[in-house]
N, C-alpha and C positions, 0 to 999 in steps of 0.2 A: 674449240678445235676441228681445227680442219688439217687432214692428211689425205695425199693421194695412193689410190690403191692400182695397181697394177697387174695383170694378171700372169699368177705364179711365180709374184713377186712380194715377200712381204712389207706390209703396209709402211710407211714413211712420212715424212713430215715432208710436205709440200712448199713451205720454205725452210731450205734446210738450214739458212745462213739469215738471222735475225737484220743484220745490218741491210739487208738486200730487201727484205721486207718492208723495213718502215722508208725506203725510199721510193717505192711505187706509188704513183699518182693512181687514180680511179680508171685512166685510162688505160692506164700503162698495165695497170693490172688486171685487164680485161685483156689485154693482149696478150701478153705474159698466157695466163690460159688457153686461150685461143690458139698458139702456137705449140702448146703443150697437147691439146683433145684435138689436133687435125682438123680444125675448125668444125669442130662438133661443135650443135648449138646447145648441145645440153652435158650434163655431166654427170652422168646417174654414180660415179664412182667416188663422191668426194659427200663425204656423210659431217652432218652437221647436228651434234647431241644435243635434243631440247632440253628447256631449263628445270630443276626440279620445281617440281609443286609441294605446296604449304608441307603436305601432310609426308612429302616424302621428304623434304627438309627435316620435319622435327624428328623422323624414324633415324634418319642420321645422324642428326645431333645424338639424339640416344644412345646409337652405336658408339658413336663417339669419346661419349664421357662413361661409358662403361666401367671404365677403372679408375673415373675420379673420386674423390669423397665427394659425397652430397651435404648441403647443409641439413641440419635435424630439425623435426618439425617444430620444436619452440621459437628456432630462428626466422622461420616462416611468417611466423606471428607479424600482421601489420601492428606499428604504436596505435591503441586506442585509448591512451589514459584520456587524451582531452574528453572521450565519451562520459570516462568516468568523475571528471573531473564538470563535467555539464550538467549531470545527472547522478545527483549524491539522495541518499535516503535521508527523509526527516525525522529531524533528534526525537526524542522523546519529550512528551510535552513537561514543561515547568512545574513544579509543585509551588502551589502558594498557602503563605499562612493562612487559617482561616481563623476570622478575630467574631466576637459574640458581642451581642448588643447586649445580653440578657440568658440567662441560667435562668428565670423564672417563668417557669411556662405554666400555664392554665392547660392544657390541653394532656392527658394522660396513655400517652403511644407506649405499649407495653414493652417495645425495643429500645427506647428513649432513655440517656442516662439523665434528663432533664423532666425527667414528666413530673405531673404534679404531688403525685402520691409519694416521690422518695424524700426523704428528711435530711437535708442536708444547707449549706451554706450556698445563701440566693443572693446575686448582685444584678444591677440594671447599671448602666454605663449612661453618661451625660453626652451627649452625642460629640461636645468637642473635646471632650475629654478621649473619647473613644478614635474621630478623629487623627488625631495628636498620634494615636499610639498605632492606626492602619498606617498611618504615611512613613513613621518610622519604620516598622516592618518591612512595610512595601520598598521603600528604599535600601534597605538591609539586603532582601534576598533577590533584589533587582529585577520582580518577574510581574511586582503585585499584589492582589490583596484580595481575599475572598470574606465577604461582612454577610454571618448569618446571624440567627436569634430564635432564644425560645418565642412562646408566645406569648408575650405578658397584657396582661389584663383584655386584649384582643386584639386578633390578626391588623384590624386601622392603624389602632393606635403603634404597636408595633412598627409598622411598615412606615409610619410618620416619623421614628425615631432614627429608621435606617435611611428615609432619605435627609434627615437634617443633616443625619453624618457623613454622607458622600457628597451632599451638597460643599457641608465646611470640609473636605479633601480636595475639592477643587476649587474653591472660591477662598477661604483664609489659609488655607498653606499650599495651593498653586500646583497641586498633584494633577500628573495630565496622563501616568499610567494607565495600566490595567488595573480594573474593580468589576468585582463582580459580585451581585448585590441579591440577598433570598428573599422571594417572595412570598409572602404569609400567605396559606390558603385559604379561600375566601377574603382574598383584597379588593376591594372597591376598583374600579376603573381608572378613575381618575389618577389614585396613589401608583398604580401600576405604570402608567404614563409617567409620572413626576422619576418615580426611581430611576425608568429608560432613557430619561434626559441628561442624566449621571452617569450610572454606571455601563461598563462596553459591555456586562452579558448578565442575564437576570434568567432568575431557573425557580422551577414549582416540581417539588418530588412527587413522583405518584406514588411508590415507594411498592406497591401491591399487583402482581397479574392478573388479581380478580377483583371484580370489583367488590364481591362478598369479602373480600380481606381485610376492607376496614372494620368492618365489625367483631372481625376474630384478633386484630392485632392493636387499633388504632380508632377508637370510638368514636373521637371526636374529628376524625376527618369521614369524608365522603366522596365519591365520583365527583359530582358537580364542585362543591371547593375547589379542587385541585384541576379537574381537567376547560373550569369556566377562565381560571384566570391561563391558563396555559394556551387557550382559544385567542384570547386578548394579546399576548402575548406576543404569538406570532400574526395577526391581525398591523398591530401596531409597527413590528417590524418591516411588513411589506409595505405598510401605508411610506412611512417615515424612508424606507430608501427609495420610493417610485416618488415622493413628493422632490427629495434630494436632487435626482435623475434630471429635474428639470427645473429644479432653484436652487442652486450651490449655497443659499442663505440659510435656507432652512431647518429645522433646530436637529442637531443628531438626536439619536436615539440607538438602544441599544443595539448592536449587531449579530446579536447571537442569542439562543438560551438553551439551558440542556434541562433534564430531566435526570431523577433514581430512581433505579428498580431494587430490591431485597430477595434475590433467589431462596428459597426456603423457607418464606412465609406463610404459605399458602399453600403447600402442598403440590404446588403448581409444576409441570414440566418445563424444560429446556426449549421444548417445543412452542408452549404454548408462550413463553417470554421472550421468546425473538421475534414471534409473529405479532405479538402484544408491541414488539421495539420496532420491529420492521414499520407498524402502521401509523406511531407516532413519530417517526422522521417523516414520513410522507405527509401525514394530515398537519404536523405544526411544527413543519422544517426545521427542526432538531439539529443543532450543530453536534453534540454526543448525548447519548442515554448512557448513563455511569450502572456500575451494579455493584453494590455492597451488601457480602454476607450477612445474613440474617444471624443471629447469635439472640437466645433467649435461654437464659442460664440460673436465673434467680427469679422468682414465680412474683410479677406486680400484681397491685393490688385492684382488681375489676378482671382479673382476669382468669378463676379458677382451674377453667377447663384446657387452658392453652399449655401444651407439652415442651416440656423441653428440646430446644432444638439449637444444633453447630452443624452452619453449613459449612464445608469444605472447601478450603479457599481455592483449590483445583477447579473448582468448579466456576470460579469466579474468571479464574485466568481463559478456560476453555470458552466462555462466554463474551470473553473481551476478542479472542481471537475471533469467535461466529460474527462476532457485533462488526467488526473491521472489512472481513468478509464481505458480509452486505453491502457494506459503504464502500468498499475501495475496488475489490475483486468481483461484483456481477454477480456474488452467490444471493442464493432465496432463501430465505426461513424450512421451506419443506426440503429442501437441497440438502441444507445442510442437518436435519433435525427433523427426518422423514416420518410417521407417523411407526414402521417398525422398529425406529433407531431413535426413539422421541428424548431420550435424553443422551447429553454429550459422553464421549470416551474419556475417560480418567487417562488412558497409555496415548491414544492417538489425538493430534490437535483436529479441527474440523476439516479441513483441507485434506488431512492424509486419510481421514476416515472417507470422505466423499470418493477421495481417489481410489479405495479399494472397493468402492462399490460398484466403481466403474470404469473397470479393467481393462475393459475390450474398446476402450477409446486412447489406449497408452500403445505404444510409445508414441508422443508427437513428434514430429519432424518442428525444428526448430526455424529452418531455415523459410518454411513454408506458413506456418501457424501465425496467426494474427496476435491480437496484445492480448484478446482476450484467452482464448485458448493458452497462451504461454502460460499464463496465470494460475492453470489449472493444475500446473507441472507443480510434484512438491518439489518445495527448497526453492522457487522461485518468483520473487513477489515483485511487487509493481516496479520498485527501481531498475531490478533486473531486467525484466521484460522489458521497458525502455531503453536500458540499457541495449540489450540483443536487437532489436526493434533499430535503434541508430545506428549499428554495425554492421547490419544487412545492407546498406549504401554502400558500404565499403570493401566489402570482404565475405567470404563464406562463412559460417559460422561454424568451427569445428570445436572438440571438447580444452584444445588450447587456446581457444582465444575466448570461451568461456571460463576458462580459469584468467584470463586476462582482464576479463570484465569484472572480475569480481566475484564471479557465480562459483558456489562450494558445490561441485558433485557430490557430495555427500551421500544424498537422498536422492536429487534431482534423474541422477547418472541411469537409475533404474525405469526412468517413464521417459523417455525420449533418445531419440538419433539424431546426430547429425552429419548434416550432407549423407544421410540413410545409413549411417554406423553406428552400431548399437555396443554399446561398453559395459552395459548393465546385467546382471544376475536374470536369467530364464529360469522359469518355473508357472507349471501349471497350479500349482498350489499358490492360495493368498497368504500361509502362513510367511512362508519367505520374505513377503512383501511389507505382513504387516510386522514383521520383528525388525523391520530396517527401516521405520519408518516412527517406533515407537521413539516417543520424546519424556525426556527427567520432568519431575515435578518441581524441581526448583528452578522452572522459569519464569523469570521477570512478568511480572502484568503487560510491560511495555517490549516486552520482545519478542514480536509480532513477525515480524520480516525473516528472525532465522527459524520461525516455524512452520513456513506458509509458503 
């Protein structure tokens, strides 16, 4: 805006009439100025306002909008539904029916319902007969079948029957779905190889956390006839995978192996169990370690000094949670069950218990924490951590954004900040946080994400 100022006269627009203003050409405009200024070569009384800076514009906008109704916080959350569609939690693994080759076992394990000292009706199926039953069950449930057996006559004889059954499932009935086969303790290497050619997964159950435990609850088993087959399976899986990388026509072999532990069988601590599981995963490339509670309520022949034992189900749940924390979240056995707390808590899931031992690390800022640190926040699991990392590319993470991503703030809100904002409870004591993290014992074994 340009206006003319004369001494003693109030300011007035230099161009009083707009039609004249638009009629001037540049030269005429110069002459007009020159005439009015009486030949002066400069015009000190002409004032031209400077354009506003960005900061001044924003300040002015805020001033102009001070009486307007603004959007609420939830309306400002971007549409992140595509992230929820792209990053989903894995469904719980399906249960497959367990079929038995035989219940006529020569071993006398104290905990087993097929032990040789029990007096009940025994059976041994013919391979083709059992193959038909397995295929029918596999098709019925849609997820496959698990073929196991008591040890009839000897381990190799039993394994030969299992191999004949799996071969019939594949060749005679043309079933191409999932088959999990048991390897008997002490099975010879060539039979382990043959079983792996037809099965998707094979396993040997280690059962006890201490090798001396075999003498206490399973006198026919020992460290050698369990760990030797496990080592061979791991070796065969690696060799077959490497060969198929070079030769696509190479024979297929089972792609994974598992094992089972029975907590409570040898008075072991959870720390000892988790350290053993971690070593087994590392040494034998296991896909899973399963945990089955040791129950011994009726005296078995040959075990006069074995005390009655019922391992609580909640202990299995905590061990499963700790196992997944080690395999998926980067925790170690020592972090989850240190020497000072060698048994897992019945009230707190292992991740929550770890958080209470490390309160100096909290709250964690979700906008800057890396994936591994996000996983340390109670209430945020692998799925939610991945969603947060992805969402940070599109917006600042606020509490409303977390809700939009499906994250429950019931537990996590007390251990994190969003863009510096903390909405959880503050306390100098641990008890209030402990009460906030206590989980009900009705939790299912597969509901891991909800508690960590």
